[in-house]
C-alpha positions as CSV (number, residue, x, y, z in Angstrom):
1,X,39.9,11.6,53.2
2,X,41.5,10.1,56.3
3,X,43.1,6.6,55.8
4,X,43.0,4.3,58.8
5,X,45.8,2.2,59.9
6,X,45.4,-1.4,60.8
7,X,45.1,-2.2,64.4
8,X,48.4,-4.2,64.8
9,X,50.2,-0.9,63.6
10,X,48.5,1.3,66.1
11,X,49.4,-1.2,68.9
12,X,52.9,-1.2,67.7
13,X,53.1,2.6,67.8
14,X,51.6,2.6,71.3
15,X,54.2,0.1,72.5
16,X,57.1,2.1,71.1
17,X,55.8,5.2,72.7
18,X,55.4,3.5,76.0
19,X,58.9,2.1,75.8
20,X,60.4,5.6,75.2
21,X,58.7,6.8,78.4
22,X,59.7,3.8,80.7
23,X,63.2,3.2,82.3
24,X,65.1,4.1,85.6
25,X,64.7,7.6,86.7
26,X,67.4,10.0,86.1
27,X,67.2,11.7,89.4
28,X,66.8,10.8,93.0
29,X,67.2,7.3,94.7
30,X,66.2,4.2,93.1
31,X,64.9,0.9,94.4
32,X,67.6,-1.2,96.2
33,X,67.6,-5.1,96.0
34,X,68.2,-5.6,99.6
35,X,70.6,-8.5,100.4
36,X,71.6,-8.6,96.7
37,X,72.9,-5.2,95.9
38,X,76.6,-4.7,96.9
39,X,78.3,-1.7,98.4
40,X,80.6,0.0,95.8
41,X,83.3,0.5,98.4
42,X,83.5,-2.5,100.6
43,X,81.4,-5.0,98.6
44,X,79.1,-5.8,101.4
45,X,75.6,-6.5,100.5
46,X,73.1,-3.9,101.3
47,X,70.9,-5.3,104.2
48,X,70.3,-2.3,106.7
49,X,67.4,-0.5,105.5
50,X,68.0,2.2,107.9
51,X,71.6,3.0,107.2
52,X,72.2,2.7,103.4
53,X,73.1,5.5,100.8
54,X,73.2,6.1,97.1
55,X,75.0,8.5,94.9
56,X,73.8,9.6,91.7
57,X,76.4,11.0,89.3
58,X,76.3,12.6,86.0
59,X,79.2,11.5,83.9
60,X,79.9,14.1,81.1
61,X,80.6,11.3,78.5
62,X,77.2,9.6,79.2
63,X,73.5,10.8,78.4
64,X,72.2,9.3,81.4
65,X,73.2,9.4,85.2
66,X,74.6,6.5,87.1
67,X,73.4,5.4,90.5
68,X,76.0,4.0,93.0
69,X,74.7,2.2,96.1
70,X,76.5,1.9,99.6
71,X,75.9,0.0,102.9
72,X,76.9,2.9,105.0
73,X,77.1,6.7,104.6
74,X,80.5,6.4,105.5
75,X,81.4,4.3,102.7
76,X,79.5,6.8,100.4
77,X,81.4,9.9,101.6
78,X,84.7,8.4,101.6
79,X,84.2,7.0,98.1
80,X,83.0,10.1,96.8
81,X,85.9,12.0,98.1
82,X,88.1,10.1,95.7
83,X,86.2,10.9,92.6
84,X,86.7,13.7,90.2
85,X,83.2,14.8,90.3
86,X,83.0,15.0,94.1
87,X,82.2,18.8,94.0
88,X,79.8,18.7,91.0
89,X,76.6,20.3,92.1
90,X,74.5,17.7,90.1
91,X,75.9,14.9,92.1
92,X,73.2,13.7,94.4
93,X,73.6,12.0,97.7
94,X,70.9,10.0,99.4
95,X,70.8,8.2,102.7
96,X,68.0,6.1,104.2
97,X,66.1,7.6,107.4
98,X,67.3,5.8,110.4
99,X,63.6,5.2,111.5
100,X,62.7,3.7,108.0
101,X,60.9,6.6,106.7
102,X,62.5,6.3,103.3
103,X,65.3,8.2,101.4
104,X,66.6,11.6,102.4
105,X,68.8,14.2,100.7
106,X,72.0,13.4,102.6
107,X,73.2,17.0,102.3
108,X,69.9,18.3,104.1
109,X,69.7,15.4,106.6
110,X,70.7,15.5,110.3
111,X,72.8,12.8,111.7
112,X,72.7,11.2,115.1
113,X,75.7,9.7,116.5
114,X,75.8,6.3,118.2
115,X,73.6,4.3,115.8
116,X,74.9,0.7,115.1
117,X,75.7,0.8,111.4
118,X,77.0,-1.7,108.9
119,X,80.5,-0.3,108.8
120,X,80.7,1.2,112.2
121,X,80.9,4.8,111.3
122,X,77.8,5.1,113.8
123,X,75.7,7.8,112.0
124,X,72.0,7.6,111.5
125,X,70.3,10.1,109.3
126,X,66.9,11.8,110.1
127,X,64.8,14.8,108.6
128,X,64.4,16.6,111.8
129,X,67.2,18.2,113.8
130,X,67.8,17.0,117.3
131,X,69.9,17.9,120.3
132,X,73.3,17.1,119.4
133,X,72.7,16.1,115.7
134,X,75.3,16.9,113.0
135,X,74.8,18.6,109.7
136,X,76.4,17.0,106.4
137,X,79.6,18.9,106.8
138,X,80.0,17.8,110.6
139,X,79.0,14.3,109.5
140,X,81.6,14.2,106.9
141,X,84.1,15.3,109.4
142,X,83.0,12.6,111.9
143,X,83.3,9.9,109.1
144,X,86.9,10.8,108.2
145,X,87.9,11.0,111.9
146,X,86.5,7.4,112.4
147,X,88.4,6.4,109.3
148,X,91.7,7.9,110.3
149,X,91.4,6.2,113.7
150,X,90.4,2.8,112.7
151,X,91.2,2.7,108.9
152,X,88.1,0.4,108.4
153,X,89.0,-0.3,104.7
154,X,92.6,0.5,104.2
155,X,95.5,-1.3,103.6
156,X,96.3,-1.4,107.3
157,X,93.4,-3.8,107.5
158,X,94.9,-6.2,105.0
159,X,98.2,-6.2,107.0
160,X,96.6,-6.6,110.3
161,X,94.8,-9.7,109.1
162,X,97.9,-11.0,107.4
163,X,99.7,-10.4,110.9
164,X,97.1,-12.3,112.6
165,X,97.1,-15.2,110.3
166,X,100.9,-15.5,110.6
167,X,100.7,-15.2,114.4
168,X,98.1,-17.9,114.4
169,X,100.2,-20.2,112.0
170,X,103.4,-19.6,114.2
171,X,101.6,-20.6,117.4
172,X,100.5,-23.8,115.8
173,X,103.7,-24.8,114.4
174,X,105.7,-24.9,117.5
175,X,107.4,-28.3,118.3
176,X,107.2,-29.7,121.7
177,X,109.1,-32.6,123.2
178,X,107.1,-35.9,123.4
179,X,104.4,-35.9,126.1
180,X,104.2,-32.1,126.5
181,X,101.3,-30.1,125.3
182,X,100.7,-26.6,124.6
């Protein structure tokens, strides 16, 4: 003879089953909270829907993957280069299509130079190859060259800002004889 369970117990079991199946995906890109999520490298908010990136890593000590968001593919590539899992084949890199067509696998995308991007690396990703487009290896080389030339995030930037501030302060602190103006 089969015993019937009370309805509340069935509902409780159903809720537990559904809760176990929900959660964030463990692969691929995830939803971005535009104008609220911040870039892991430069801390700018992600607002350009055509030039953002995400990296999904699989830390050995964790059961689930971790997703990191970036405002520019340049920030993602340089950040990843400094990580111990940079060569892990499970690491996923995603970039938004430059024409707003969703997320692309960054390693398979084609990159077009000359786009106006949040951190001025100038690369827009698209699925289809085009004349003069770069593959991922060439795009990485371009990003490192831009970073080397302009050091967009480095200590040199902080030094340049401090020097500019000191120069501005020294220009305004000069004393002039009465009646003279700058």
